[in-house]
C-alpha positions as CSV (number, residue, x, y, z in Angstrom):
1,X,-1.3,-148.5,100.0
2,X,1.9,-149.7,98.3
3,X,2.9,-148.9,94.9
4,X,5.2,-148.1,92.2
5,X,6.6,-145.5,93.7
6,X,6.5,-147.1,97.1
7,X,4.5,-146.1,99.8
8,X,2.2,-143.2,100.4
9,X,1.1,-141.5,102.9
10,X,-2.5,-141.7,104.1
11,X,-4.1,-138.4,104.8
12,X,-7.3,-139.0,106.9
13,X,-10.1,-136.1,106.9
14,X,-11.4,-135.4,110.3
15,X,-15.2,-136.3,110.2
16,X,-17.9,-133.8,110.4
17,X,-20.1,-134.9,113.3
18,X,-17.0,-134.6,115.5
19,X,-16.2,-130.6,114.6
20,X,-18.4,-128.9,116.3
21,X,-18.4,-131.5,120.2
22,X,-14.3,-130.4,118.9
23,X,-14.8,-126.6,118.4
24,X,-16.9,-126.7,122.0
25,X,-14.4,-128.3,123.8
26,X,-11.4,-125.9,122.4
27,X,-13.9,-122.7,123.5
28,X,-13.9,-124.3,127.1
29,X,-10.4,-123.6,127.1
30,X,-9.6,-120.6,125.0
31,X,-12.4,-118.6,126.3
32,X,-12.0,-118.4,129.8
33,X,-8.6,-117.4,128.9
34,X,-9.5,-114.5,126.5
35,X,-11.8,-113.0,129.4
36,X,-9.0,-113.2,131.0
37,X,-7.1,-110.8,129.4
38,X,-9.9,-108.6,128.3
39,X,-10.6,-107.2,132.0
40,X,-6.6,-106.2,132.0
41,X,-5.7,-102.8,132.1
42,X,-2.7,-103.0,129.6
43,X,-2.1,-99.1,130.0
44,X,-1.9,-99.7,134.2
45,X,0.2,-103.0,133.5
46,X,4.0,-101.0,134.1
47,X,2.4,-99.6,136.5
48,X,1.0,-102.4,138.3
49,X,4.3,-104.8,137.5
50,X,6.3,-102.1,139.5
51,X,3.9,-102.2,142.3
52,X,5.7,-103.3,146.0
53,X,3.2,-105.7,146.3
54,X,3.5,-107.2,142.8
55,X,7.8,-107.2,143.1
56,X,7.4,-108.7,146.6
57,X,5.2,-111.3,145.8
58,X,6.6,-112.2,142.1
59,X,10.0,-112.3,144.2
60,X,9.0,-114.5,146.4
61,X,7.8,-117.2,144.0
62,X,10.6,-117.1,141.8
63,X,12.8,-117.6,144.5
64,X,11.5,-120.4,146.1
65,X,10.4,-121.7,142.8
66,X,14.3,-121.9,142.2
67,X,15.2,-123.8,145.5
68,X,12.8,-125.7,144.8
69,X,13.7,-126.9,141.3
70,X,17.1,-127.1,142.8
71,X,16.3,-129.5,145.8
72,X,14.3,-131.6,143.0
73,X,17.2,-132.0,141.1
74,X,19.4,-133.0,143.7
75,X,16.9,-135.5,145.5
76,X,14.7,-136.7,142.2
77,X,17.8,-137.5,139.6
78,X,18.8,-140.6,142.0
79,X,15.2,-141.5,142.9
80,X,14.5,-142.0,138.7
81,X,17.9,-143.8,138.5
82,X,17.1,-145.7,141.5
83,X,13.8,-146.5,139.9
84,X,14.5,-147.0,136.2
85,X,17.3,-149.2,137.2
86,X,15.0,-151.8,139.2
87,X,12.1,-154.2,137.8
88,X,8.8,-155.8,138.6
89,X,6.7,-154.8,142.1
90,X,9.6,-153.1,143.5
91,X,9.9,-150.8,140.4
92,X,5.7,-150.3,140.0
93,X,5.5,-149.7,143.9
94,X,8.4,-147.1,143.5
95,X,6.7,-145.5,140.8
96,X,3.2,-145.4,142.5
97,X,5.0,-143.7,145.7
98,X,6.4,-141.1,143.3
99,X,3.3,-140.1,141.4
100,X,1.4,-139.8,144.3
101,X,1.5,-136.3,144.8
102,X,-0.2,-135.8,141.1
103,X,-3.0,-137.5,141.9
104,X,-3.7,-136.4,145.4
105,X,-5.7,-133.2,146.2
106,X,-3.3,-130.6,147.0
107,X,-4.9,-130.1,150.4
108,X,-4.2,-133.1,150.8
109,X,-0.6,-132.8,150.7
110,X,-0.7,-129.8,152.8
111,X,-2.4,-131.4,156.0
112,X,0.4,-134.4,155.3
113,X,2.7,-131.9,155.7
114,X,0.9,-130.6,158.5
115,X,1.4,-134.0,160.4
116,X,4.6,-134.3,159.9
117,X,6.1,-131.0,160.2
118,X,3.2,-129.0,162.1
119,X,2.3,-128.7,166.0
120,X,1.9,-132.0,167.4
121,X,3.0,-134.0,164.3
122,X,5.6,-136.9,163.7
123,X,8.2,-135.1,163.7
124,X,7.3,-131.3,164.8
125,X,7.4,-131.2,168.0
126,X,10.8,-132.5,168.0
127,X,11.8,-129.6,166.3
128,X,10.1,-127.5,168.2
129,X,12.3,-128.8,171.0
130,X,15.5,-127.7,169.2
131,X,13.8,-124.1,168.0
132,X,12.8,-124.7,164.4
133,X,9.5,-124.0,163.4
134,X,8.4,-124.7,159.6
135,X,5.5,-124.3,159.4
136,X,4.0,-120.8,157.9
137,X,7.4,-119.7,157.3
138,X,9.1,-119.3,153.9
139,X,11.2,-122.7,154.2
140,X,7.6,-124.2,154.3
141,X,6.9,-123.1,150.7
142,X,9.7,-124.4,149.5
143,X,8.9,-128.1,151.0
144,X,5.2,-127.5,150.0
145,X,6.8,-126.5,146.3
146,X,9.1,-129.7,146.2
147,X,6.5,-131.8,147.0
148,X,4.5,-131.5,144.3
149,X,6.9,-130.4,142.2
150,X,9.5,-133.7,142.8
151,X,7.6,-135.6,140.6
152,X,7.0,-134.6,137.4
153,X,10.9,-134.5,137.0
154,X,11.3,-137.6,138.1
155,X,8.7,-139.4,136.0
156,X,10.7,-137.1,133.1
157,X,14.4,-138.5,133.7
158,X,13.2,-141.5,134.5
159,X,11.7,-142.4,131.2
160,X,14.4,-141.2,129.3
161,X,16.7,-143.5,131.6
162,X,14.2,-146.7,130.9
163,X,14.6,-145.1,127.0
164,X,18.3,-145.5,127.2
165,X,20.1,-148.6,125.6
166,X,22.6,-149.9,128.7
167,X,25.0,-150.4,125.8
168,X,26.9,-147.4,126.6
169,X,27.2,-147.3,130.3
170,X,28.6,-150.8,129.7
171,X,31.1,-149.8,127.3
172,X,32.5,-147.3,129.2
173,X,32.5,-149.6,132.1
174,X,34.6,-151.9,129.6
175,X,36.8,-148.7,129.0
176,X,37.6,-148.4,132.7
177,X,35.3,-145.9,133.5
178,X,34.0,-146.2,137.7
179,X,29.8,-146.6,137.9
180,X,29.5,-143.0,138.8
181,X,32.2,-141.4,135.9
182,X,29.8,-143.4,133.7
183,X,26.6,-141.7,135.3
184,X,27.9,-138.2,134.8
185,X,30.2,-138.5,131.5
186,X,27.8,-141.0,130.0
187,X,24.7,-141.3,131.1
188,X,23.2,-138.3,132.4
189,X,24.4,-136.4,129.3
190,X,22.4,-138.7,127.2
191,X,19.0,-138.1,129.2
192,X,19.8,-134.3,129.1
193,X,16.4,-133.6,126.9
194,X,14.4,-135.7,129.4
195,X,16.2,-134.2,132.4
196,X,15.6,-130.1,131.1
197,X,11.8,-131.0,130.3
198,X,11.3,-132.3,133.9
199,X,13.1,-129.1,135.0
200,X,11.0,-126.8,133.2
201,X,7.8,-128.8,134.5
202,X,9.3,-129.2,137.4
203,X,10.0,-125.2,138.2
204,X,6.5,-124.1,136.7
205,X,4.6,-126.2,139.0
206,X,6.2,-125.0,141.8
207,X,5.0,-121.4,140.7
208,X,1.9,-122.7,140.4
209,X,1.8,-124.7,143.5
210,X,-1.4,-123.1,145.8
211,X,-3.1,-126.0,147.9
212,X,-0.3,-127.8,149.7
213,X,1.1,-124.4,150.3
214,X,-2.5,-122.1,151.4
215,X,-2.6,-125.3,154.0
216,X,0.9,-125.7,154.9
217,X,2.9,-122.6,154.9
218,X,0.0,-120.1,155.3
219,X,-0.7,-116.4,153.4
220,X,1.7,-114.0,154.9
221,X,2.6,-111.3,153.0
222,X,6.3,-110.8,152.1
223,X,6.7,-114.5,153.7
224,X,4.8,-116.8,152.8
225,X,2.5,-115.3,149.6
226,X,3.3,-116.5,146.3
227,X,1.1,-115.8,142.8
228,X,-1.2,-118.0,143.0
229,X,-2.1,-117.0,146.7
230,X,-1.8,-113.8,146.1
231,X,-4.2,-114.2,143.3
232,X,-6.6,-116.1,145.3
233,X,-6.4,-112.8,148.1
234,X,-6.8,-110.2,146.0
235,X,-10.3,-111.8,145.2
236,X,-11.1,-111.8,148.9
237,X,-10.3,-108.0,149.5
238,X,-7.0,-108.7,151.5
239,X,-4.5,-106.4,150.6
240,X,-4.2,-106.7,147.3
241,X,-6.1,-105.0,144.4
242,X,-7.4,-107.0,141.6
243,X,-4.7,-105.3,138.8
244,X,-2.4,-107.0,140.8
245,X,-4.2,-110.4,140.6
246,X,-4.7,-109.7,137.0
247,X,-1.1,-108.9,136.2
248,X,-0.2,-112.3,138.2
249,X,-2.8,-114.4,136.4
250,X,-1.1,-112.4,133.0
251,X,2.6,-113.7,134.1
252,X,1.4,-117.0,135.1
253,X,0.0,-117.3,131.6
254,X,3.0,-116.0,130.1
255,X,5.3,-118.8,131.5
256,X,2.7,-121.4,130.8
257,X,3.2,-120.6,127.3
258,X,6.8,-120.3,127.0
259,X,7.5,-123.5,128.8
260,X,5.1,-125.0,126.1
261,X,6.8,-123.6,123.3
262,X,10.5,-125.0,125.0
263,X,9.0,-128.4,125.6
264,X,7.4,-128.5,121.8
265,X,11.3,-127.5,121.2
266,X,12.6,-130.5,123.4
267,X,10.0,-133.3,121.6
268,X,10.7,-132.0,117.9
269,X,14.2,-132.5,118.6
């Protein structure tokens, strides 16, 4: 609506008919988390955090998630650049392949990894003859995390690259910059927010990975038992207490909230 003072913002109200389902929808999301927090033994929290099984599980999860995130950066950034600079059917096909792990059930991802690297797999037998066994090892945890987390990095960086004005690289080229120099000195710094957001999402997805890890890496304490597997194990009576499971769940919730805050800050900028 335009008047003598210019355009005035239009404030849209919320229809009363949608308030009740909106409140119920919010409750569906919030109440389970509040119920989980209500079961926490807050007085015992420091002792549970200091317990050897908690430290072992959390340490394994963080280390493997960091390694898989590093691998995703090394592989995902080049893949993002390739996809962002292709068009038509090729770009659509590449994007579909990259996003496939996002829509596949995690257990299918684990089965696919076993079919490739497990006993009788496409590469598994050849690796076994070389004395290399990957399934049910810590390396398998990293591979499973990389498989499910890589799409988050690629999608974030590819979107940022597609939104970048090519004139900047063209200007760098006219000044004598080689393609590699222009990439590292011009392009990647300009998409740094998208790269940072993708890296954060990649790390948290790796930290919370369960299905593919369970099938491909197993659930051995100290070797492949990550935080999600320890939480699952606690409710099957296999050596991890429910206090530990609740504490690890709290850690994942805190990490998730921190990620959302960080991403919100990136978006606001």
